[in-house]
C-alpha positions in Angstrom: -92.6 103.5 158.8 -91.8 103.1 155.1 -88.0 103.1 156.1 -88.8 100.2 158.5 -90.8 98.3 155.7 -87.9 98.8 153.3 -85.3 97.5 155.6 -87.4 94.4 156.4 -88.0 93.8 152.7 -84.3 94.1 152.2 -83.4 91.6 155.0 -86.0 89.1 153.8 -84.7 89.4 150.1 -81.2 89.0 151.3 -82.0 85.8 153.3 -83.9 84.3 150.4 -81.2 85.0 148.0 -78.6 83.6 150.4 -80.7 80.5 151.1 -81.1 79.8 147.3 -77.4 80.3 146.6 -76.6 78.0 149.5 -79.0 75.3 148.3 -76.9 74.8 145.2 -74.0 73.7 147.3 -75.7 71.0 149.1 -74.9 67.3 148.3 -78.7 66.8 147.5 -78.7 69.5 144.9 -75.4 68.6 143.3 -76.3 64.9 143.0 -79.6 65.9 141.5 -77.9 68.0 138.9 -75.3 65.3 138.1 -78.1 62.7 137.7 -80.2 65.2 135.5 -77.1 65.3 133.3 -76.7 61.5 133.2 -80.5 61.4 132.1 -79.9 63.9 129.5 -76.9 61.9 128.2 -79.0 58.7 128.1 -82.0 60.0 126.2 -80.1 60.4 122.7 -78.5 57.0 123.2 -81.6 55.3 124.0 -83.2 56.7 120.9 -80.3 55.5 118.8 -80.6 52.1 120.2 -84.2 51.9 119.6 -83.8 53.1 116.0 -85.6 56.3 116.6 -82.4 58.4 115.9 -79.6 57.8 113.6 -76.5 56.3 115.1 -73.9 59.1 116.0 -70.6 57.7 117.6 -69.6 61.2 118.8 -72.9 61.5 120.7 -72.5 58.1 122.2 -68.9 58.7 123.4 -69.9 62.2 124.9 -72.8 60.3 126.7 -70.3 57.6 127.9 -68.0 60.2 129.3 -70.9 61.7 131.2 -71.6 58.4 132.7 -67.9 57.9 133.5 -67.8 61.4 135.1 -70.9 60.7 137.2 -69.4 57.4 138.5 -66.3 59.2 139.5 -68.2 61.8 141.5 -71.3 60.0 142.9 -69.6 58.5 146.0 -68.7 61.8 147.5 -72.3 63.2 147.0 -73.9 61.0 149.6 -72.2 62.0 153.0 -73.8 61.3 156.3 -76.6 63.8 157.0 -77.8 64.3 153.4 -80.3 61.5 153.6 -83.3 63.8 153.4 -84.1 67.3 152.3 -84.6 69.0 148.9 -86.9 66.2 147.7 -84.1 63.7 147.5 -84.9 60.4 146.1 -81.9 58.7 147.7 -83.0 55.5 149.5 -82.0 54.7 153.0 -80.1 51.7 151.6 -77.3 54.0 150.5 -76.3 54.6 154.2 -77.5 51.3 155.4 -75.5 49.3 152.7 -72.7 51.7 151.9 -70.4 48.8 150.6 -73.3 47.6 148.2 -73.8 51.3 147.0 -70.1 51.7 146.5 -70.2 48.5 144.3 -73.0 49.8 142.3 -70.9 52.9 141.5 -68.0 50.8 140.6 -70.1 48.6 138.2 -71.2 51.8 136.5 -67.6 53.0 136.3 -66.3 49.7 134.8 -69.3 49.4 132.4 -68.7 53.0 131.1 -64.9 52.5 131.1 -65.3 49.4 129.1 -67.7 50.9 126.7 -65.4 53.9 126.1 -62.5 51.5 125.6 -64.6 49.4 123.0 -65.1 52.7 121.0 -68.2 51.5 119.4 -68.4 52.6 115.8 -71.6 51.0 114.7 -75.0 50.7 116.2 -74.6 46.9 116.9 -71.3 47.7 118.6 -73.0 50.4 120.7 -76.0 48.1 121.6 -73.3 45.5 122.9 -71.3 48.3 124.8 -74.3 49.9 126.2 -76.1 47.0 127.7 -73.8 46.7 130.8 -73.9 50.5 131.2 -77.8 50.7 131.2 -77.9 47.5 133.4 -75.6 49.3 135.9 -77.9 52.3 136.1 -81.0 50.1 136.5 -79.5 48.0 139.2 -78.4 51.1 141.1 -81.9 52.8 140.8 -83.8 49.7 141.7 -81.9 49.4 145.0 -80.8 52.8 145.9 -83.3 55.3 144.5 -86.9 55.9 146.0 -89.8 56.0 143.4 -91.1 59.3 142.4 -94.0 60.6 144.4 
């Protein structure tokens, strides 16, 4: 009987580990992790723009590159069939208005590219460069992200 319990425990553990490993490969998980990275990149920039943290051009550029990377990857992370699951906050509008969603991603890409090209060296330059970037983020979130529960 104890061998049977051990085998059952082994099979259950193997299934749980496999499920957890596979969850990391889903589009929902990948886009969640990507957006967490964008949020982490936005925090120090927001603090700089509010005067809560000293301006640091290197941090700003690193954050801008994170935004640019996200804009390059986001479109592929919303395939049909990934509308639900894993507590996704992706709004149905992503699939209902794919052209608009792609335009929103392109807006982020352009804003991040333009900000990188501007290479802001002062807080005032950063404020000017970041306005369109944060506007692109807000625009996309307002239309294509569901509110938190």
